[in-house]
Structure formats: C-alpha cells, structure tokens
Residue, then its C-alpha position, 0 to 999 in steps of 0.5 A: x335486781x339482785x341474784x342469789x346463788x345457792x350452791x351445795x358441794x357434795x362431800x361424802x367424808x365431811x358432809x355437804x357444804x352450802x354456799x350462798x352469795x349475792x350478785x348483780x346479774x345471772x352471768x356473774x352468779x353462774x360464773x361464780x358457781x363454775x369457778x367454785x366447782x372448778x376448785x374441786x375438779x378442773x373439768x366440770x360439766x353442768x347439766x340441768x336437773x331433770x325433771x325440772x319441776x316448778x320447785x327445782x326449775x333452774x337447778x343445775x348439777x355439776x359433774x366432774x371429769x369422772x362423771x361423779x356429781x360434785x354438787x348443784x346450784x341455782x341462780x335466782x332473783x332475790x324475792x325481797x329487796x331489803x334496803x337499809x336507810 
C-alpha cells in the first residue's frame, strides 16, 4: 500500500506552498515531513491538529522553535492503487 504525503508550508510573504509525495510506509512519509520543516527551522515540534475530527484525523501542525506555525501535513494511505500495464 502506498502512503501519500500532503504537506503545506505556511509562508506569509509569498503564499503557502503545497507539497505532495508518495512513500512505501508511514515512517518514511513522516520523516520526509520532518526534514522538510527542518529546512525552515532547525528545531521543530509536531503537534496533532486539535480537535481531530474525521476529516482532519492524522493532520499534524509543525511549530518552529519560536512557537510559530510552520505548516501542516498528513500521511494517509492512497485511496486507489493505479497500475500501468
């Protein structure tokens, strides 16, 4: 099963940037999200989005060392497994 990363980097000057990627497992997806946010701030604290309703379950907010929100991400199973061939 493929895992899809949907990540939004918050940028007040140029607008938010959306990044998507596909991974083989959740751990690799979460590590990629962490590394992306560490490119913005060396110290990152990840906190689940509260309240986590059904639509946003699994969404995590990244905060920098000054407490500012850097962005958010979720790692979820792909709903369709497209195969070429």
